[in-house]
C-alpha positions as CSV (number, residue, x, y, z in Angstrom):
1,M,87.2,90.8,55.9
2,Y,86.9,87.1,55.0
3,P,90.2,86.8,53.2
4,N,92.0,88.3,56.3
5,A,90.1,85.9,58.6
6,F,91.1,82.9,56.5
7,V,94.7,84.0,56.4
8,A,94.6,84.5,60.2
9,L,93.3,80.9,60.6
10,L,96.0,79.6,58.3
11,N,98.7,81.4,60.3
12,N,97.5,80.4,63.7
13,Q,100.3,78.2,65.1
14,H,98.0,76.8,67.9
15,I,95.8,75.2,65.3
16,W,98.7,73.8,63.3
17,I,100.3,72.3,66.4
18,A,97.1,70.7,67.5
19,V,96.3,69.3,64.0
20,T,99.9,68.0,63.7
21,S,99.6,66.3,67.1
22,C,96.2,64.7,66.1
23,L,97.3,63.6,62.7
24,S,100.7,62.2,63.9
25,A,98.8,60.3,66.7
26,Q,96.6,58.7,64.0
27,V,99.7,57.7,62.1
28,M,101.2,56.3,65.3
29,K,98.0,54.4,65.9
30,A,98.4,52.7,62.5
31,L,102.1,52.0,63.1
32,I,101.3,50.4,66.5
33,G,98.6,48.3,64.8
34,Y,101.1,47.2,62.2
35,S,103.6,46.2,64.9
36,Y,101.1,43.9,66.4
37,S,99.5,42.4,63.3
38,K,102.3,42.8,60.7
39,K,99.7,44.1,58.4
40,F,99.2,47.8,57.6
41,D,95.5,48.7,58.2
42,K,94.9,52.1,56.6
43,A,91.5,52.2,58.3
44,L,93.3,52.9,61.5
45,L,94.4,56.3,60.1
46,L,90.8,57.4,60.4
47,S,89.5,55.3,63.2
48,T,88.5,56.3,66.7
49,G,89.7,54.4,69.7
50,G,93.1,52.8,70.1
51,M,96.5,53.9,71.2
52,P,97.3,56.8,71.4
53,S,94.1,58.8,71.7
54,S,94.3,61.4,68.9
55,H,91.5,63.4,70.5
56,S,93.5,63.6,73.7
57,A,96.6,64.6,71.7
58,F,94.7,67.2,69.8
59,V,93.1,69.0,72.8
60,V,96.2,68.7,75.1
61,A,98.4,70.1,72.3
62,M,96.0,73.0,71.9
63,A,95.9,73.7,75.7
64,A,99.7,73.4,76.0
65,S,100.3,75.7,73.1
66,V,97.9,78.3,74.4
67,G,99.5,77.9,77.9
68,I,103.0,78.5,76.5
69,A,101.9,81.5,74.5
70,E,99.5,83.1,76.8
71,G,100.6,81.9,80.2
72,L,99.2,79.3,82.6
73,H,97.4,82.1,84.4
74,S,95.4,83.3,81.4
75,P,91.6,82.8,81.0
76,V,92.2,81.4,77.5
77,F,94.4,78.7,78.9
78,A,91.8,77.9,81.6
79,V,89.2,77.4,78.9
80,A,91.5,75.2,76.7
81,M,92.5,73.1,79.7
82,I,88.9,72.5,80.9
83,F,87.9,71.7,77.3
84,A,90.8,69.2,77.2
85,I,89.7,67.5,80.5
86,I,86.1,67.2,79.3
87,V,87.2,65.6,76.0
88,M,89.6,63.2,77.7
89,Y,87.0,62.2,80.3
90,D,84.4,61.6,77.6
91,A,86.8,59.5,75.6
92,A,87.6,57.2,78.6
93,G,84.1,57.3,80.0
94,V,81.0,57.8,77.9
95,R,82.5,56.8,74.5
96,R,84.3,53.8,76.0
97,A,81.0,52.6,77.6
98,A,79.2,53.0,74.2
99,G,81.9,50.8,72.6
100,K,81.4,48.1,75.3
101,H,77.6,48.3,74.7
102,A,78.2,47.9,71.0
103,E,80.3,44.8,71.7
104,V,77.5,43.2,73.7
105,I,74.9,44.1,71.1
106,N,77.1,42.6,68.3
107,N,77.5,39.4,70.3
108,L,73.7,39.2,70.5
109,V,73.5,39.9,66.7
110,E,75.9,36.9,66.1
111,R,73.7,34.7,68.2
112,L,70.6,35.8,66.3
113,Q,72.4,35.1,63.0
114,S,73.3,31.6,64.2
115,I,69.6,30.7,64.5
116,G,68.8,32.2,61.1
117,I,67.7,35.7,62.0
118,T,69.6,38.4,60.1
119,P,69.6,41.8,61.8
120,A,70.9,44.9,60.1
121,E,74.6,45.6,60.6
122,K,77.2,45.3,63.3
123,L,77.9,48.3,65.4
124,K,81.3,50.0,65.7
125,E,82.9,48.7,68.9
126,L,86.1,50.8,69.0
127,L,84.7,54.1,70.0
128,G,86.4,55.2,73.2
129,H,89.7,54.7,75.0
130,S,91.2,53.0,77.9
131,P,92.7,55.4,80.5
132,I,96.2,54.5,79.3
133,E,95.3,55.4,75.7
134,V,94.0,58.7,76.9
135,V,97.2,59.3,78.9
136,G,99.3,58.2,75.9
137,G,97.5,60.8,73.7
138,A,98.0,63.5,76.3
139,I,101.7,62.8,76.6
140,W,101.9,62.8,72.8
141,G,100.2,66.1,72.6
142,L,102.6,67.6,75.1
143,L,105.6,66.2,73.3
144,V,104.5,67.5,69.9
145,T,103.8,70.9,71.4
146,T,107.2,71.0,73.1
147,L,109.0,70.0,69.9
148,A,107.0,72.5,67.9
149,Y,108.0,75.4,70.2
150,W,111.6,74.2,70.3
151,V,111.7,74.2,66.5
152,L,109.8,77.5,66.1
153,S,112.0,79.4,68.7
């Protein structure tokens, strides 16, 4: 039973389209970073935050792929679409707010360091996304899915 389940996962085009969308968005994020700084920062390949949102690309590609295959009227598409909306809302809302909080806390840490108090470590500030980064990821997810279905047809 397990070998067949594993093979089924490996052959699931919805997963591959979503993963391709996510990974290519991460590469694009690093290339966009390079275009601004003229330095390639390989940490951007694994980072959260930034343009485009790879999380948005991932979930929109999954929802779009399911929508194309199963129909926009299907319950599976409805679940995928609602999941995508929740992930994108969270990226632009809760995670973005957490990143802004981390930025404020890090500024306080720097002030403490300037008077000789050494707190633990800085917090990660680039957690969430601006709305435009979320939209950019969603558009990228749609483009990758459209291209994948065009190539696979």
